[in-house]
C-alpha positions as a printed Julia matrix, in Angstrom:
67×3 Matrix{Float64}:
   0.0    0.0    0.0
   1.01   3.6   -0.49
   0.68   6.27   2.2
   0.98   9.88   1.05
   1.94  12.21   3.9
   1.39  15.95   3.6
   3.52  17.89   6.07
   4.13  21.65   6.15
   4.59  23.17   2.7
   7.04  20.52   1.54
   6.42  18.05  -1.24
   4.28  15.15   0.0
   6.26  12.2    1.33
   5.44   8.65   0.27
   5.73   5.61   2.51
   5.12   2.18   1.03
   4.42  -1.01   2.95
   3.52  -4.54   1.95
   1.68  -5.15   5.22
  -0.54  -3.11   7.56
   1.35  -0.28   9.24
   0.5    2.13  12.05
   0.7    5.88  11.74
   3.43   5.78  14.4
   5.5    3.5   12.15
   4.94   5.84   9.19
   6.16   8.78  11.27
   9.19   6.76  12.4
  10.11   6.02   8.78
   9.93   9.74   8.03
  11.96  10.66  11.16
   9.08  12.76  12.52
   8.55  12.74  16.29
   4.96  11.63  16.88
   4.64  14.05  19.82
   5.04  17.01  17.44
   2.16  16.33  15.04
  -1.5   15.41  14.76
  -2.51  13.01  12.0
  -5.59  14.03  10.02
  -7.52  11.77   7.67
 -10.1   13.75   5.73
 -11.35  16.12   8.42
 -10.85  13.72  11.33
  -7.9   13.6   13.72
  -6.88   9.96  14.05
  -4.79   8.26  16.76
  -1.19   7.47  15.89
  -1.94   3.87  16.85
  -4.38   3.58  13.92
  -3.51   0.81  11.47
  -3.38   1.62   7.77
  -4.48  -1.2    5.47
  -5.16   0.66   2.17
  -3.68   3.46   0.11
  -4.42   6.74   1.9
  -3.4   10.36   2.19
  -2.85  11.79   5.65
  -2.05  15.34   6.62
   0.2   16.19   9.54
  -0.57  19.27  11.61
   2.31  20.59  13.7
   1.46  20.91  17.37
   3.25  23.8   19.01
   3.64  24.23  22.71
   5.42  26.52  25.02
   4.8   29.73  26.75
């Protein structure tokens, strides 16, 4: 399957997997700390533990914190 990841204004990143993969594993492959982003599928925020079983496009929203 093919996972297209949209992050910031960069070109989309592509992650391919022959077996189901979690969003956390996708983020690991892209060297993105899971604590720094929210994963959005369509208009729904999805847990990083969600398992991907088909071709999809997910958007990553940067979570900023601090004071």
